[in-house]
C-alpha positions as CSV (number, residue, x, y, z in Angstrom):
1,M,-4.3,9.5,7.7
2,K,-4.0,5.8,6.7
3,N,-6.6,4.3,4.4
4,V,-7.3,0.7,5.3
5,S,-9.3,-2.2,3.8
6,I,-10.4,-5.0,6.1
7,I,-11.0,-8.5,4.9
8,G,-12.9,-10.3,7.6
9,S,-14.5,-7.3,9.2
10,T,-17.2,-9.2,11.1
11,G,-14.8,-11.7,12.7
12,S,-13.1,-11.3,16.0
13,I,-10.0,-9.6,14.6
14,G,-12.0,-7.5,12.2
15,R,-14.3,-6.2,14.9
16,Q,-11.4,-5.3,17.1
17,A,-9.6,-3.6,14.2
18,L,-12.7,-1.4,13.8
19,D,-12.6,-0.7,17.5
20,V,-9.1,0.7,16.9
21,A,-10.3,2.7,14.0
22,S,-13.1,4.1,16.0
23,S,-10.6,5.2,18.7
24,N,-8.4,6.8,16.1
25,P,-10.8,8.5,13.5
26,E,-8.2,11.2,12.7
27,K,-5.6,8.5,11.9
28,I,-7.5,5.6,10.2
29,H,-10.0,5.8,7.3
30,V,-11.8,2.6,6.5
31,V,-12.2,2.5,2.7
32,A,-13.4,-1.1,2.1
33,L,-14.8,-4.0,4.1
34,A,-15.3,-7.7,3.3
35,A,-17.2,-10.3,5.3
36,G,-18.8,-13.7,4.9
37,S,-22.5,-14.1,5.8
38,N,-23.0,-11.8,8.8
39,V,-24.8,-9.2,6.8
40,E,-26.6,-7.5,9.8
41,L,-23.3,-6.7,11.5
42,L,-21.7,-5.7,8.2
43,A,-24.6,-3.3,7.6
44,D,-24.0,-1.7,11.0
45,Q,-20.3,-1.4,10.1
46,I,-21.1,0.2,6.8
47,R,-23.4,2.7,8.3
48,K,-20.7,3.7,10.8
49,F,-17.6,3.7,8.7
50,K,-19.1,4.5,5.2
51,P,-16.6,2.5,3.1
52,R,-16.5,3.0,-0.6
53,V,-16.8,-0.8,-1.2
54,A,-18.1,-3.8,0.8
55,S,-18.3,-7.5,-0.1
56,V,-20.0,-10.6,1.2
57,A,-19.7,-14.3,0.4
58,S,-22.5,-14.6,-2.2
59,E,-24.9,-12.6,-4.3
60,N,-27.8,-13.7,-2.1
61,Y,-26.1,-12.1,0.9
62,A,-25.4,-9.1,-1.2
63,R,-29.1,-8.7,-2.0
64,E,-29.9,-9.0,1.7
65,L,-27.2,-6.4,2.6
66,R,-28.6,-3.9,0.0
67,R,-32.1,-4.4,1.4
68,L,-30.8,-3.7,5.0
69,L,-29.0,-0.6,3.9
70,G,-31.7,0.9,1.7
71,D,-31.0,3.8,-0.6
72,N,-29.1,6.2,1.8
73,I,-25.8,4.5,1.6
74,N,-23.3,5.1,-1.2
75,T,-21.2,2.0,-0.6
76,V,-20.8,-0.3,-3.6
77,I,-21.9,-3.9,-2.6
78,L,-20.1,-6.8,-4.2
79,S,-19.9,-10.5,-3.6
80,G,-17.8,-13.7,-4.0
81,T,-14.2,-13.9,-5.0
82,D,-14.4,-10.9,-7.2
83,G,-15.7,-8.8,-4.3
84,L,-12.9,-10.0,-2.0
85,I,-10.3,-9.1,-4.6
86,A,-12.0,-5.7,-5.1
87,V,-11.7,-5.0,-1.4
88,A,-8.1,-6.2,-1.3
89,S,-7.0,-4.1,-4.3
90,D,-9.2,-0.9,-3.7
91,S,-7.4,2.0,-5.3
92,E,-7.7,4.2,-2.2
93,A,-6.3,1.6,0.3
94,D,-2.8,2.1,1.6
95,M,-3.0,-1.1,3.8
96,V,-5.0,-4.3,3.8
97,L,-5.8,-6.1,7.0
98,T,-6.3,-9.7,6.2
99,A,-8.3,-11.0,9.2
100,V,-10.3,-14.0,7.9
101,T,-9.6,-17.5,9.1
102,G,-8.3,-20.1,6.7
103,T,-6.8,-20.2,3.2
104,V,-9.7,-18.1,1.9
105,G,-7.4,-15.3,2.8
106,L,-4.6,-16.4,0.5
107,I,-5.9,-15.1,-2.9
108,P,-7.0,-11.6,-1.7
109,T,-3.7,-11.2,0.2
110,M,-1.8,-12.0,-2.9
111,K,-4.0,-9.6,-5.0
112,A,-3.4,-6.9,-2.4
113,I,0.4,-7.4,-2.6
114,E,0.3,-7.4,-6.4
115,A,-1.7,-4.1,-6.2
116,G,1.1,-2.6,-4.1
117,K,-0.7,-2.5,-0.8
118,D,1.1,-3.0,2.6
119,I,-0.3,-5.9,4.5
120,A,-1.3,-6.3,8.1
121,L,-1.5,-10.1,8.4
122,A,-3.8,-11.7,10.9
123,N,-4.4,-14.7,8.6
124,K,-1.6,-17.1,9.5
125,E,-2.9,-19.7,7.0
126,T,-1.7,-17.5,4.1
127,L,2.0,-18.0,5.1
128,V,1.5,-21.6,6.3
129,A,0.1,-22.7,2.9
130,A,2.2,-20.5,0.6
131,G,4.9,-18.7,2.7
132,N,7.7,-18.8,0.1
133,I,5.4,-17.6,-2.7
134,V,3.9,-14.8,-0.6
135,M,7.2,-13.5,0.8
136,D,8.8,-13.6,-2.7
137,K,5.9,-11.5,-4.0
138,V,6.3,-9.1,-1.0
139,A,9.9,-8.6,-2.0
140,E,9.2,-8.3,-5.7
141,M,6.5,-5.6,-5.1
142,G,8.5,-3.7,-2.4
143,V,5.6,-3.7,0.0
144,K,5.6,-4.2,3.8
145,L,4.0,-7.1,5.6
146,Y,3.3,-6.5,9.3
147,P,2.3,-9.3,11.6
148,V,-0.8,-9.0,13.7
149,D,-0.8,-12.2,15.7
150,S,0.3,-11.3,19.2
151,E,3.2,-13.7,19.1
152,H,4.6,-12.5,15.8
153,S,4.0,-8.9,16.7
154,A,6.0,-9.5,19.9
155,I,8.9,-11.1,18.0
156,W,8.8,-8.3,15.4
157,Q,9.0,-5.7,18.2
158,C,11.7,-7.6,20.1
159,L,13.9,-7.8,17.0
160,D,13.7,-4.1,16.5
161,N,15.7,-4.1,13.3
162,E,18.6,-6.2,14.8
163,P,20.7,-7.8,12.0
164,Q,19.7,-11.4,11.2
165,K,23.2,-12.6,12.2
166,A,22.5,-11.5,15.8
167,L,19.5,-13.8,16.2
168,S,19.9,-17.1,17.9
169,K,16.4,-18.4,18.6
170,L,12.7,-17.4,18.5
171,I,10.6,-18.4,21.5
172,L,6.9,-18.6,20.9
173,T,4.7,-18.7,24.0
174,A,1.5,-20.7,24.2
175,S,-1.2,-20.4,26.9
176,G,-1.6,-24.2,26.7
177,G,-5.3,-23.8,26.2
178,P,-8.1,-25.2,28.4
179,F,-6.6,-28.7,28.6
180,R,-3.0,-27.8,29.7
181,N,-3.4,-30.0,32.8
182,Y,-6.3,-32.2,31.7
183,P,-5.8,-35.9,32.4
184,A,-4.6,-37.7,29.3
185,E,-7.1,-40.5,29.8
186,K,-10.0,-38.0,29.6
187,M,-8.9,-36.2,26.4
188,S,-11.0,-38.3,24.1
189,S,-14.2,-37.2,25.9
190,I,-13.6,-33.5,25.3
191,T,-16.7,-31.8,23.8
192,P,-16.9,-28.7,21.6
193,E,-18.3,-26.7,24.4
194,M,-15.4,-27.6,26.6
195,A,-12.8,-26.8,23.9
196,L,-14.4,-23.4,23.2
197,K,-13.7,-22.1,26.7
198,H,-10.2,-20.5,26.3
199,P,-8.8,-19.4,29.6
200,N,-7.2,-16.1,28.4
201,W,-8.3,-15.0,24.9
202,D,-11.7,-14.2,23.3
203,M,-11.4,-15.6,19.7
204,G,-13.4,-17.2,16.9
205,S,-14.4,-20.8,17.2
206,K,-11.8,-22.2,14.7
207,I,-8.8,-20.5,16.3
208,T,-10.1,-21.4,19.8
209,I,-10.2,-25.1,18.9
210,D,-6.7,-24.8,17.3
211,S,-5.5,-23.3,20.6
212,A,-7.0,-26.2,22.5
213,T,-5.1,-28.7,20.3
214,L,-2.0,-26.5,20.1
215,M,-2.3,-26.6,16.3
216,N,-2.6,-22.8,16.5
217,K,1.0,-22.7,17.9
218,G,2.1,-25.1,15.2
219,L,0.7,-22.9,12.5
220,E,2.4,-19.9,14.1
221,V,5.8,-21.8,14.0
222,I,5.5,-22.2,10.3
223,E,4.4,-18.6,9.9
224,A,7.4,-17.4,12.0
225,K,9.7,-19.3,9.8
226,W,8.6,-17.2,6.8
227,L,8.2,-13.9,8.6
228,F,11.6,-13.9,10.2
229,D,13.6,-16.1,7.8
230,V,14.7,-18.7,10.4
231,D,15.2,-22.4,10.5
232,F,12.7,-24.6,12.4
233,K,15.5,-25.8,14.7
234,D,15.8,-22.2,15.8
235,I,12.1,-21.9,16.9
236,Q,11.1,-23.1,20.4
237,V,7.6,-23.3,21.9
238,L,7.0,-22.8,25.6
239,V,3.7,-23.1,27.4
240,H,3.2,-19.8,29.4
241,A,-0.2,-20.1,31.1
242,Q,-0.5,-16.4,32.1
243,S,-0.3,-15.1,28.4
244,I,1.6,-12.1,29.6
245,I,4.8,-12.7,27.7
246,H,3.7,-12.9,24.1
247,S,7.0,-14.2,22.8
248,M,10.7,-13.8,23.2
249,V,13.9,-13.5,21.1
250,E,17.2,-15.0,22.2
251,F,20.3,-13.4,20.7
252,I,23.8,-14.8,20.0
253,D,25.3,-13.1,23.1
254,G,22.8,-14.9,25.4
255,S,20.5,-11.9,25.8
256,V,16.7,-12.6,25.8
257,I,14.3,-9.9,25.0
258,A,10.6,-10.5,25.9
259,H,7.5,-8.6,25.0
260,L,4.9,-8.3,27.8
261,G,1.4,-7.0,27.8
262,I,-2.2,-7.8,28.7
263,P,-3.9,-10.4,26.5
264,D,-5.8,-8.0,24.2
265,M,-5.6,-8.3,20.4
266,R,-6.3,-4.6,19.9
267,I,-2.7,-3.8,21.0
268,P,-0.9,-5.7,18.2
269,I,-3.6,-4.7,15.7
270,Q,-3.1,-1.1,16.6
271,Y,0.7,-1.4,16.3
272,A,0.5,-2.9,12.8
273,L,-1.8,0.0,11.8
274,S,0.3,2.7,13.5
275,Y,3.8,1.5,12.7
276,P,6.4,3.1,12.8
277,N,4.6,5.1,15.4
278,R,2.9,4.1,18.7
279,W,-0.5,5.6,19.5
280,P,-2.0,5.9,23.0
281,N,-5.2,4.0,23.9
282,D,-7.5,3.5,26.8
283,L,-6.9,-0.2,27.3
284,P,-5.9,-1.4,30.7
285,K,-2.1,-1.4,31.4
286,L,-0.1,-4.4,32.6
287,N,0.2,-4.5,36.4
288,L,3.0,-6.9,37.3
289,L,2.2,-6.6,41.0
290,E,-1.2,-8.2,40.2
291,V,0.4,-10.9,37.9
292,Q,3.2,-11.8,40.3
293,E,4.0,-15.1,38.7
294,L,5.2,-16.0,35.2
295,T,5.7,-19.7,34.6
296,F,7.0,-21.8,31.7
297,E,6.9,-25.5,30.7
298,A,7.6,-27.6,27.7
299,P,4.5,-28.6,25.6
300,D,3.4,-32.2,25.9
301,L,3.6,-33.5,22.4
302,D,2.1,-36.8,23.3
303,R,-1.1,-35.2,24.6
304,F,-1.0,-32.5,21.9
305,P,0.4,-34.1,18.8
306,C,-0.9,-31.4,16.4
307,L,2.1,-29.3,17.4
308,K,4.5,-32.1,16.4
309,L,2.6,-32.6,13.1
310,A,3.0,-28.9,12.3
311,F,6.8,-29.0,12.9
312,Q,7.0,-32.1,10.7
313,A,5.0,-30.5,7.9
314,G,7.1,-27.4,8.1
315,E,10.3,-29.3,7.9
316,I,9.1,-31.3,4.9
317,G,8.0,-28.2,3.1
318,G,6.6,-28.0,-0.4
319,T,2.9,-28.6,-0.4
320,M,2.8,-30.4,2.9
321,P,2.1,-27.4,5.1
322,A,-0.9,-26.5,2.9
323,V,-2.2,-30.1,3.3
324,L,-1.7,-29.9,7.1
325,N,-3.6,-26.6,7.2
326,A,-6.5,-27.7,5.0
327,A,-6.9,-31.1,6.8
328,N,-6.9,-29.2,10.1
329,E,-9.6,-26.8,8.9
330,V,-11.9,-29.6,7.9
331,T,-11.3,-31.7,11.0
332,V,-11.9,-28.8,13.3
333,A,-15.2,-28.1,11.5
334,R,-16.1,-31.8,11.8
335,F,-15.3,-31.8,15.5
336,L,-17.5,-28.7,16.0
337,K,-20.3,-30.6,14.3
338,R,-19.6,-33.7,16.5
339,E,-18.8,-35.9,13.5
340,I,-15.4,-36.8,15.1
341,G,-13.9,-36.6,18.5
342,F,-11.3,-34.2,19.9
343,M,-8.4,-36.7,19.7
344,D,-9.5,-37.7,16.2
345,I,-8.3,-34.3,14.9
346,P,-4.6,-35.2,14.9
347,V,-5.2,-38.8,13.8
348,V,-7.1,-37.6,10.7
349,I,-4.5,-34.9,9.9
350,N,-1.7,-37.4,10.2
351,N,-3.6,-39.9,8.0
352,I,-3.9,-37.2,5.2
353,M,-0.3,-36.1,5.5
354,E,0.9,-39.7,5.0
355,K,-1.2,-40.1,1.9
356,H,-0.1,-36.8,0.3
357,Q,2.2,-36.9,-2.7
358,I,4.4,-33.9,-2.0
359,I,5.4,-31.3,-4.6
360,A,8.7,-30.0,-3.4
361,K,8.7,-26.6,-5.3
362,P,5.0,-25.8,-5.8
363,D,3.5,-22.8,-7.6
364,L,0.3,-21.2,-6.4
365,D,-1.9,-23.5,-8.5
366,D,-0.1,-26.5,-6.9
367,I,-0.8,-25.1,-3.4
368,L,-4.5,-24.6,-4.2
369,T,-4.8,-28.1,-5.7
370,A,-3.1,-29.7,-2.7
371,D,-5.5,-27.7,-0.4
372,R,-8.6,-28.9,-2.3
373,W,-7.3,-32.5,-2.2
374,A,-6.7,-32.4,1.5
375,R,-10.1,-30.9,2.3
376,E,-11.8,-33.6,0.3
377,A,-9.8,-36.4,1.8
378,A,-10.2,-35.1,5.4
379,G,-14.0,-34.9,4.8
380,E,-14.1,-38.5,3.9
381,V,-12.2,-40.0,6.8
382,K,-14.5,-41.7,9.2
């Protein structure tokens, strides 16, 4: 039995993780849950899984959650940053699944590592903003960090404990999003409704927009650098519209190992929770006779400059990736509110990156300061 805390239980990854837990009640025990403001869904999750502790974004939400639950639930209800940390460091948890979107996941992930918990990481922004600091803490505490993103899970499985010296290149695949073949002259007229229609995956709004701009792939490039200890020159992105090959690894002898599967996040979530074992499930199996065609193309960096900006930020290092990420979070939110256009997203991010005074070897406070500065600056750009 594995005791698991989930940070972001009402989001897309959190809900699917609880689906996996429901399918494996004899293998997974949910001991703590954290969410933002979706108190009605969290109340349902608490009734079903009966965690020791649950947390929401504010005390107002906590009061509403207590009202919904009544007196028949023994779960301790907390709120705010202290609540997140309590869920992340719960004494009964063996593993913490960090499934929130954005750098809000950084502090609880660090606290979980410091408490000696293994991490199932679905919050790529944690490694984008503070990869060196996080991985150093993982090594110091002797805990395991398992990737949940389908691309990084694929690479992890392809590597299969091969020595680092055998690795030649990581190949991250991208669906290309809904605008892979969209005319360049029409890109500026893209609306939030159009961008939220991903062709292959069912995800939250922020990550769906990131997939449409290819920033999601850029963030994954930076995450892969830290997860697998590779140089950026050894990471390649290919557009693979079918989303069947989730990523590949090229080795020094020319061999390429690919990971294939249906596009369903419950598979990599389950593997992170089950490792080193594989558990059966009732999900559809890949039928290559139905797929028939697997295609690949280079990403168009002129039409999707966010990917290029992510490579640049990663190469620069220091506080720049945190600035890239924070500026992106704000610009995506502004696009969804129709304050800026789709093609304004990379323009604003580039503007903020050019203004940033880089700290080459930041500590965690420097990272958080750079994050706050970039958010404020990106919110002010017209």
